[in-house]
C-alpha positions as CSV (number, residue, x, y, z in Angstrom):
1,X,-0.1,0.1,-0.1
2,X,2.8,2.2,0.7
3,X,4.4,2.2,-2.8
4,X,1.1,2.3,-4.4
5,X,0.5,6.0,-2.4
6,X,4.1,6.6,-2.9
7,X,3.2,6.9,-7.0
8,X,0.8,9.4,-6.6
9,X,3.0,11.0,-4.1
10,X,5.9,11.3,-6.7
11,X,3.1,12.8,-9.1
12,X,3.0,15.6,-6.5
13,X,6.0,15.9,-6.2
14,X,6.7,16.5,-10.0
15,X,4.1,18.8,-10.1
16,X,4.9,20.8,-7.6
17,X,8.7,21.0,-9.0
18,X,7.2,22.0,-12.2
19,X,5.2,25.0,-10.7
20,X,8.3,26.5,-8.7
21,X,10.6,25.4,-12.0
22,X,8.5,27.5,-13.8
23,X,7.7,30.3,-11.8
24,X,3.8,30.2,-12.1
25,X,1.3,30.4,-9.6
26,X,-0.3,27.2,-9.1
27,X,-3.2,26.3,-10.4
28,X,-2.1,28.7,-13.5
29,X,0.1,26.2,-14.9
30,X,0.2,23.6,-17.4
31,X,2.3,20.5,-16.4
32,X,4.9,18.9,-19.4
33,X,4.1,15.1,-20.5
34,X,1.3,15.1,-17.8
35,X,-0.1,12.4,-19.8
36,X,3.1,10.4,-19.7
37,X,3.3,10.9,-15.6
38,X,0.4,10.2,-14.5
39,X,-0.5,7.5,-16.4
40,X,2.9,6.5,-14.9
41,X,1.5,7.2,-11.3
42,X,-1.6,5.4,-12.3
43,X,-0.5,2.4,-13.3
44,X,2.4,2.0,-10.6
45,X,-0.5,2.7,-7.9
46,X,-3.1,0.4,-9.3
47,X,-5.5,2.9,-9.4
48,X,-8.2,3.3,-12.7
49,X,-8.0,6.5,-13.3
50,X,-6.1,9.2,-11.7
51,X,-7.9,13.2,-11.9
52,X,-5.9,16.1,-11.0
53,X,-8.7,18.7,-8.7
54,X,-7.4,21.8,-8.5
55,X,-8.9,23.8,-5.2
56,X,-8.9,27.3,-7.0
57,X,-10.3,30.1,-4.1
58,X,-13.0,32.7,-5.5
59,X,-10.6,35.8,-5.7
60,X,-8.7,33.5,-8.4
61,X,-11.8,31.6,-10.2
62,X,-11.9,34.6,-13.1
63,X,-8.5,33.3,-14.1
64,X,-8.5,30.2,-13.4
65,X,-11.3,29.7,-15.7
66,X,-9.8,32.3,-18.6
67,X,-7.0,29.9,-18.2
68,X,-8.0,26.8,-18.7
69,X,-10.1,27.8,-21.4
70,X,-6.7,29.5,-22.8
71,X,-5.0,25.7,-22.3
72,X,-6.8,22.9,-23.2
73,X,-3.8,21.9,-26.1
74,X,-3.4,19.1,-23.7
75,X,-6.4,17.4,-24.1
76,X,-5.4,16.8,-27.6
77,X,-2.1,15.5,-26.6
78,X,-3.5,13.1,-23.7
79,X,-5.9,11.8,-27.0
80,X,-3.3,10.9,-28.9
81,X,-1.4,9.7,-26.3
82,X,-3.7,7.0,-25.0
83,X,-5.0,6.2,-28.3
84,X,-0.8,5.6,-29.0
85,X,-1.4,3.1,-26.3
86,X,-4.1,1.9,-26.2
87,X,-5.1,3.5,-22.9
88,X,-9.1,4.0,-22.4
89,X,-10.2,2.4,-25.1
90,X,-13.6,0.9,-25.2
91,X,-14.2,-2.4,-25.8
92,X,-15.0,-2.0,-30.2
93,X,-14.0,1.1,-30.3
94,X,-10.7,2.2,-32.5
95,X,-9.3,5.1,-30.2
96,X,-9.3,6.1,-26.5
97,X,-13.0,7.4,-24.6
98,X,-13.0,11.1,-24.5
99,X,-12.2,12.8,-21.5
100,X,-14.7,13.4,-18.9
101,X,-15.0,17.7,-19.0
102,X,-17.5,19.5,-16.8
103,X,-18.4,23.2,-18.1
104,X,-19.5,23.6,-14.5
105,X,-17.3,24.7,-11.5
106,X,-18.5,23.1,-8.0
107,X,-18.5,25.6,-4.7
108,X,-17.8,24.3,-1.5
109,X,-18.0,26.6,1.6
110,X,-16.6,23.4,4.3
111,X,-20.3,22.5,4.3
112,X,-21.8,21.7,0.7
113,X,-20.9,21.6,-2.8
114,X,-22.8,23.7,-5.0
115,X,-22.8,23.4,-9.0
116,X,-22.2,26.7,-10.7
117,X,-24.4,25.9,-14.2
118,X,-22.2,28.5,-15.5
119,X,-18.9,28.9,-14.8
120,X,-18.1,32.6,-13.8
121,X,-20.9,34.1,-13.4
122,X,-22.7,34.5,-10.1
123,X,-25.9,35.1,-8.7
């Protein structure tokens, strides 16, 4: 169990090092070779899936939403990598399953999770 957790922890260290090396501010970063790194960590840990879900403060939410929309290139890279390596394929399909991308952002106030249907728009 410790080795499985260590595999995920190593990915966390890689992400942290990348943020520091590029002098960026989390979570406004993209990680080089994220697909390869995360596939390795997922495999070594024995996990079925691996998700990166940053916690974004209200004061940085608009910046993060903008950054996310402007940096979707990694999705194409991930799909290409998965297809090439037969990862995430559905039986009978010739390419990897499409990534699950939620158009909504959830808000957590310490006790309740709220789904914001229109990211960046608050009532």
